[in-house]
C-alpha positions in Angstrom: -39.3 -12.1 -22.1 -42.7 -10.4 -21.8 -46.0 -10.5 -19.7 -49.0 -8.2 -19.8 -47.0 -5.7 -19.0 -43.9 -6.2 -18.2 -40.3 -7.2 -20.3 -37.5 -8.8 -18.6 -34.3 -7.4 -20.7 -31.6 -9.5 -18.9 -31.2 -12.3 -16.1 -28.2 -13.4 -15.4 -26.8 -15.1 -12.2 -23.6 -12.8 -10.4 -21.4 -12.9 -7.9 -24.3 -11.2 -6.1 -27.2 -13.6 -6.6 -29.6 -13.1 -9.7 -29.7 -10.0 -11.1 -33.0 -9.1 -13.5 -33.1 -5.9 -15.3 -36.7 -5.1 -16.7 -39.2 -2.8 -18.5 -42.5 -2.8 -17.1 -45.7 -0.1 -17.5 -46.6 1.3 -14.1 -50.5 -0.5 -13.8 -51.0 2.9 -11.4 -50.1 5.2 -14.6 -50.8 3.8 -17.6 -48.5 4.9 -20.1 -45.0 5.4 -17.9 -43.1 2.7 -18.5 -39.8 2.6 -15.9 -37.0 0.3 -16.0 -35.8 -1.6 -12.6 -32.9 -3.5 -11.4 -33.7 -6.1 -8.5 -31.2 -8.3 -7.3 -31.9 -11.6 -5.6 -35.0 -11.2 -6.2 -35.4 -8.1 -4.3 -36.2 -4.6 -5.6 -33.0 -2.8 -6.0 -33.3 0.9 -8.1 -36.0 2.4 -10.5 -35.9 4.8 -13.4 -38.8 6.3 -12.0 -37.4 8.3 -9.1 -33.9 9.5 -9.5 -33.5 12.7 -7.4 -31.3 11.5 -4.5 -29.3 9.6 -7.4 -28.9 13.3 -9.0 -28.3 14.9 -5.9 -25.5 12.5 -5.2 -23.9 14.4 -7.9 -25.4 17.8 -7.3 -25.2 17.9 -4.2 -21.2 16.9 -4.4 -20.3 19.7 -7.2 -22.2 22.3 -5.1 -19.2 21.8 -2.6 -16.6 22.2 -4.7 -15.8 25.5 -6.7 -13.1 23.7 -9.0 -12.9 23.4 -13.0 -11.5 20.7 -15.0 -13.1 18.1 -12.1 -12.2 14.8 -11.9 -14.7 12.7 -10.5 -15.3 8.8 -9.8 -18.4 6.8 -9.3 -18.7 3.9 -7.0 -21.4 2.0 -8.8 -23.1 2.5 -12.0 -26.4 1.4 -11.8 -28.7 3.1 -14.0 -26.6 5.9 -14.6 -28.7 8.7 -13.0 -25.6 9.7 -11.3 -23.1 9.7 -13.5 -25.5 12.3 -15.9 -25.9 14.9 -13.2 -22.5 14.8 -13.1 -22.0 15.2 -16.7 -24.5 17.7 -16.4 -21.9 20.4 -15.6 -19.4 21.9 -17.4 -17.1 22.2 -14.5 -16.0 18.2 -14.8 -13.6 17.1 -17.1 -13.7 12.9 -16.7 -16.1 10.6 -14.9 -14.7 7.4 -13.8 -17.0 4.6 -13.1 -15.7 1.4 -11.0 -18.9 -1.4 -11.4 -18.3 -4.1 -9.8 -20.9 -6.7 -12.1 -19.6 -7.0 -15.6 -23.3 -7.6 -16.2 -24.0 -3.8 -15.4 -21.6 -2.7 -17.6 -22.7 -4.9 -20.6 -26.5 -4.0 -19.8 -25.1 0.1 -20.7 -22.7 -1.1 -23.7 -25.9 -3.1 -25.1 -28.3 0.3 -24.5 -30.1 -1.4 -22.5 -29.8 1.2 -19.8 -32.5 4.5 -20.1 -29.4 6.5 -20.5 -27.0 4.3 -22.4 -27.3 6.8 -25.2 -26.3 9.5 -23.1 -23.7 8.1 -21.6 -21.8 6.1 -24.1 -21.5 8.8 -26.5 -20.0 11.3 -24.2 -16.1 10.8 -24.5 -15.8 11.9 -20.5 -17.2 8.7 -18.7 -14.7 5.4 -19.0 -16.3 2.4 -17.4 -13.7 0.1 -15.6 -15.4 -3.8 -14.3 -13.4 -4.3 -10.3 -14.4 -3.3 -6.8 -14.7 0.0 -5.6 -13.8 -1.2 -2.4 -10.7 -2.6 -3.2 -9.6 0.4 -5.2 -10.5 3.0 -1.7 -8.1 0.3 0.5 -5.2 0.1 -2.7 -2.5 2.5 -4.0 -3.5 5.9 -4.2 -2.9 6.7 -7.7 -4.0 10.1 -9.9 -6.7 11.9 -7.1 -9.8 12.9 -7.8 -11.6 16.2 -6.8 -14.9 13.6 -6.2 -15.4 10.4 -4.7 -19.5 9.8 -5.3 -21.2 6.1 -4.1 -24.1 4.6 -4.2 -23.7 0.5 -4.0 -24.9 -0.2 -0.4 -28.4 0.3 1.3 -27.2 2.1 3.4 -23.8 2.0 5.7 -25.2 -0.6 7.5 -27.0 -2.9 5.1 -24.8 -3.8 2.6 -25.1 -6.0 -0.4 -21.7 -7.4 0.2 -20.3 -7.8 3.9 -17.2 -6.8 2.5 -18.2 -3.7 2.0 -18.5 -3.1 5.6 -15.0 -2.2 6.4 -15.5 1.2 3.6 -17.3 2.8 6.1 -15.3 2.7 9.2 -12.7 5.4 10.3 -10.1 3.9 8.9 -12.1 3.1 5.8 -12.9 6.7 5.4 -9.0 7.6 6.3 -7.7 5.7 2.9 -10.6 6.9 0.8 -9.6 10.5 1.7 -6.2 9.4 0.5 -7.8 9.6 -3.1 -8.9 12.8 -2.9 -7.1 16.2 -3.9 -6.8 18.9 -1.9 -10.3 20.4 -1.2 -11.7 17.3 -2.7 -15.3 16.2 -1.7 -16.2 12.2 -0.7 -20.3 12.1 -1.3 -22.2 8.7 0.0 -26.0 7.8 -0.9 -28.5 6.1 1.5 -31.4 5.0 1.8 -31.7 6.0 5.7 -29.8 8.3 8.1 -26.5 6.5 10.3 -25.5 8.7 13.0 -22.8 6.2 13.4 -21.4 6.7 10.0 -21.6 10.6 10.4 -19.5 9.9 13.4 -16.9 8.7 11.5 -16.7 11.4 8.6 -16.7 13.3 11.6 -13.9 11.7 12.5 -11.7 12.0 9.2 -12.8 15.2 7.6 -13.3 18.7 8.2 -16.7 19.3 7.1 -19.7 16.5 6.9 -23.3 17.2 6.1 -26.3 14.8 6.0 -28.8 15.9 3.5 -32.4 14.4 3.8 -33.9 14.1 0.4 -38.0 13.3 1.0 -40.2 13.2 -1.8 -43.6 10.8 -1.9 -43.1 7.8 -3.7 -46.0 6.0 -5.9 -44.6 2.9 -6.5 -44.5 2.4 -2.1 -47.8 4.6 -1.9 -46.1 6.7 0.4 -43.4 9.5 1.6 -39.5 8.3 1.0 -36.4 9.8 2.7 -33.2 9.1 1.5 -29.8 10.4 2.7 -27.2 12.0 1.2 -23.7 12.1 3.4 -21.0 15.2 2.3 -17.7 14.9 3.9 -14.7 17.6 2.6 
C-alpha cells in the first residue's frame, strides 16, 4: 500500500497490539528514505537515527577485552545493535531473542534495511521467544555480553511483564547468565536513577552514558542513555 511518500511494508496484529513496518521519504529532506516501526499506532524506531542502537554494542565491547565473544541481544528491532556487534572480529556468535515472530519474519523476507547483511553472517542466530523469561530461567552456556533494547526505558515498558527484570532480583538473575567479566548493557530513552541504583547493588562497575544528538524528526535535541554494568 503506497501513499505519496509512504509505503506500508507490513501491517499485522501482534500480542502487543498492531505492528507496522513502513518506509517513507522525509518531506523535510527529499530523497532521504527511512524505515520505521510503529506499535499500537505509536512511533517505536527508525533507521534514520541509529547512533544509540549501535553504541549499545560498541560501548559494551569497549568494556570487554576478550576474544571469541558470545553476545546475547534482547530485541531484534531493525537490526542495528546486531550489526554493530558483528563489526567486531572479536565476536564469535550473536544470539538474538525477539518476542514477536512478525519481526523475525520481516528479517527473513528481506524487509529490514539490514536483512541482507544479517542473513549473510553465519555468526547470527535468531530465536523467537521472551528475553525476560530467558533471563529468569535456567543458566546455560554463559554470554560475555548481554545487550538489551526492548523497552522505552526501565520504568516505561512495552509490556508490564518485563518490569521485574529492572529490579535487583531481576538483575541478579541476568548476571547469572554472564561469564566472568561479562557486561550487561541496556538501552533507554531516559535516565533512571532508580535503575542505576539497582545495577550498583548487583554489579561491581556501573556507568550511564548519555548520547545526545539533534533529531530532525522532532526538530530538537534527543538524549538516549546506555546503562553499562560489569
